N, C-alpha and C positions, 0 to 999 in steps of 0.2 A: 226611493230611495228608503222610502215611510217604506214601502210596498217589501223591497229583498231589507230590512229589520227586521218589520212582523211574519216576515218565511225561516226567518234563523229565529226566531224566538221561538215558532214551533217545533222544528226542526230541535233544538236546544231543548224543549217537551218530550216530542219523543226519545231522545238518547237517554232524560234524563228517566223520563219505564219503563226499559230496557235495565238502567244501572240500581233502582229500584227495583223489579225484579232481579236481577241476580242475588239481590244482599239476602234478600227471602230468603234462597239456601241459603243462608251461611247461620241465619240468627236460630239459636233455639227456643226460649221467649216465647209464646204463642201468642200475647197480647200484642209486641210490639209487629210480627210475625204475617199478622191476619191485619194488621196498624199501616206497614209497609204495604202487602197484596192493593191493598183497595187505594192507596196513592198513584202506587203507581198503571192501577188501572184507571183512574183518573186520567194522567198526562195520557193513555195510550188514546181513552176515552178524547180527549178534545186534538191530537194527531189525527186520530182513524179520521175521526168529523172532516178535522181541514183536508184533508187531504183519501177524502171516500174509499177510505179501503174496509172497504162492508163488512169485509170476514172478519176482520179484527175492533171494526167496533163493537157485532153482532156478540163477541165471546169475549169482552172488557163489561160489556153494559149484562150478560149472563154473572158474568166473576162478581163485578160489585156490591152486589143487593148478598150473593151467597157468603163470602169475607164476613157483607156488614150482621147476619143475622148468627155467623160461628163466633163472631164479634164477642156479642149482646150476651153468647149461651155462658160463652168464657165469662164475662162478670156478674153473669147472672148467678153461678155457678161460687164464687171466688165468696161472693155475698153471701149465697148462702152459710158457707161454709163456717166467713167470719161470722155469723147468727148464730150457728151450730153450736162453738165456741165457747157459745155462754152461759147461764148457768140455768137457762132453759126447759121448762119440762120439753119431755123431749114426746112427737105426739105419731102415734103407730096409728092411729082409724083409718088409712088409707088398705091395711090392708083387709079391710070389710071390704071392698068391695073385689076382690082378689084371692078374698083365702074359701077354702068352704067351713061352710057354717058346721057346729059340733054341743048338739048340747049334753052337757053331761052332767048329771045328778051327785049330792052332795056323801063325800062317802069313796064314790069309784077311782077309780088311774085314771087317767088323761094317756102317761105310759110310766113303763117299769124298769126298774137297773137293768142296763144285760140287753133292751132294747132292743132293735137297727135302729138303726141314725134315718131319717128320710122326711124331718118334719119341725117347721121352730109354731112358736101359734101366739098369735094375738089374744089379752086377757082383753073381753069385753063385758063382761058380767059375772061379778060371783071373787073368791078369792081362791088360789091352793098353795099347796103347800111342795117348799121342794124336799123330800125327806132324806138326813142323813146330814142333808147339811141344817135341819131347820130353818128354811127359807122362807117366809110367805110374802106371793105375789100380788100386790091387789089388779084389779081392775085398771084398763088403760094400758096396764104392762105388754114386753114380751116375756115368753120365757121360752128354753131348749133350743136359742138363736145358736148355743154354741155348734152347736150337730152343723152350722156348712162355718168354720174358723178349726180347725183340727182337725186331726187323722184317724179319732178315735170310728170305729164301726159301729161301736155298741150305745146306751147313753149310757154315763154315771150317775146318777142317778132318780129315782119315783118322784113323780108328781103325783099331788094326793087332792081333789075339789076340797076345801070346805065346806063348798055351799055348795046348794045351787051353781051350775057357773057354764056359761057358755065362751064356748073360744071360738076362733078365727082359723081354718089351718092353710100353711104356708108348707106347698114342697118345695122342695131345689126347682125347675120351673117356675114354677109362679111364686118366687123368691124374687130370683131374676128375671122376674116381664116385674117387677114390681118394681123392682133397684134399679130398674134400668128405666122405667117412663115415669117413677120419682125419687128422684135423687135426695127432698129434703126426708124420702122415707131411707135409702139406705143410708146420709149420716147419722139417723135419728140411732139407725141398730151398729154403727160402727162405731157412736156414742156412748151406747150403754156396753159396745162389751168389751170398751178400750176400759171401761169403772170397773167393772165385774174380773178385768186380769187380771186388773194395781189393785183391789179389795183381795180378790184369793191368790196374789199372794203374796198381799202382808198378814196375810190369816197365816200363812203359809210358815213365815218367816216368826210369829209371833210367835206360833206352839213347837217353834223351835230347841232343842234345849239349847242350856247356856254350855 
């Protein structure tokens, strides 16, 4: 009797695994999806181990750690997004590992208004001025990043070095690679772009005639 009951329990676990697997296809949110997939894998592992269904056991033993790792990635990214929405200073120093280093003397131009849009810059040392806008950028900041977030094919302003300057240049390919490999950098860039867009919109509204 006990053997029959145990058999029925394992069969029920197998059917539960099937139900959980089907439900994953109806879930839109990634965290519940991964949790359901992991629960389904655990049930399938128990079922297939008891009945010695080795191919099913093998695939579920592979899928379980994969889904667990993906769940960890999603949770880590959510924590990063939450952290990057506070008022902490964004860190762009990762650009030094990917960018092309340039040393520019005081008074020289990094790029001129009307130049083709091709790169953004991390300012490691020195200070630059965005002419016409009368905006200065200090070390530790980025500039020229709007190149990748609008449809303009040319620069909208000239950037000149106010002192001897060291920059790291990121073309679109390098930027895309860094954005993929370092989500923290990508979030810092997006945060900066958003702030500057809001500031530009506020400035434009302020100078409009009544």
